[in-house]
C-alpha positions, 0 to 999 in steps of 0.5 A: 536507529530507525526502530528508536525513531519509530518507537519515539514517534509512536510514544509522542502520538500516543496521547493524541489517539483521537487526532490520530484516528481522524488522520487515519480515516483521511489520506494520511501524510507520508503514505500512498493511497489509492482511489478508495483512500486506503493505504497502498500496501506491497505483496508482503503487507508493507505500507508504501511511503511517499518521499515526504514520510517521516517516523512521526507519520507512523499514525495509521493503524496496521503500518509501521507497527502502529496499533489501534486504540483499546476500545472504551469499556461498555456501559454496565448492565444496570445502565444498559437495562434502563436504556432498553424499553420494556415489551409493554412500552412497545406499541401494539402491532396492528393485525391489518399492518402489511408485511415487511418488504423483503430485503433487497438482493445484494448487488454482484460486484462488477470488479475486483482488486488485483495486484501484480508483481514482477521484477527486472535486473540490470548490468553492473553500474547500468540503468539500461533495460536488458532483453530479459527485463523488457520481456517481463514488462511486455508480459506485465502490460499484457496482463494489465489489459482491461484492468483499471490501474490505480497505482504502479510503483517502480522501485530501483535497487543496487548492489553495495558497490560504490558510495551510498549517494551514488547508488541512490541516484543509480537506483532512481534512474533504473526505476525511471527506465522501467517507468518510461518503458511501461508508459511506452506500452500504454500505461498512464504516466500519471499513475506510474511512480518511480522511486529508489532505494539505493543499496539499503534493501538487498535480497541476497548477499553482496559478498557474491557475484550472484548475489550482487546481480540479484540486488541490481533490480527494479521491483514493479508492483501494480494495484488496480481493479479488473473489470468482470 
């Protein structure tokens, strides 16, 4: 069903390619962007959605299967040659003209973009951080020292036990627990986002005890710039 909706949205927007290009240049609706107005992507290359994202927002090149518009055909060679001035039309170079100034040396970058990823796990039907989860988050907070944080995304997940509605709320509570812990370690609260996916994105089989334990997790991704 998601695939059908996404394809329908793409067909509806194909006839408005110019408007789509303008939307992609600005902060696109439905997508999370960093301070450079670039769409934030996960470590696997997926574009991050905001809570208001719908299939109709799939208008950003490289996100959710949307492709760039084909470039317009180049002008024919006859038109190109007519537009180019001949060598005889160029003004004669003065022998006394000063030599061109050398190009300015490229300025070395002062920062680099970095991405950190980690995850924490929870007991069945719980949203309380366990000691092992706190240790991972402590390590993450330590690595972020000296980093200009653009966004931190904590995404909660559950196993398949229970109803969809209950698991959605549980996944959000788990993400909020991770956010609160990171903020207590000095991360800026306005840069940390908490979201929940319920049981929709398992990483292991829910048919085994071990698989369900892996699915009771919060994934944390940090995007920022480290000052050199």
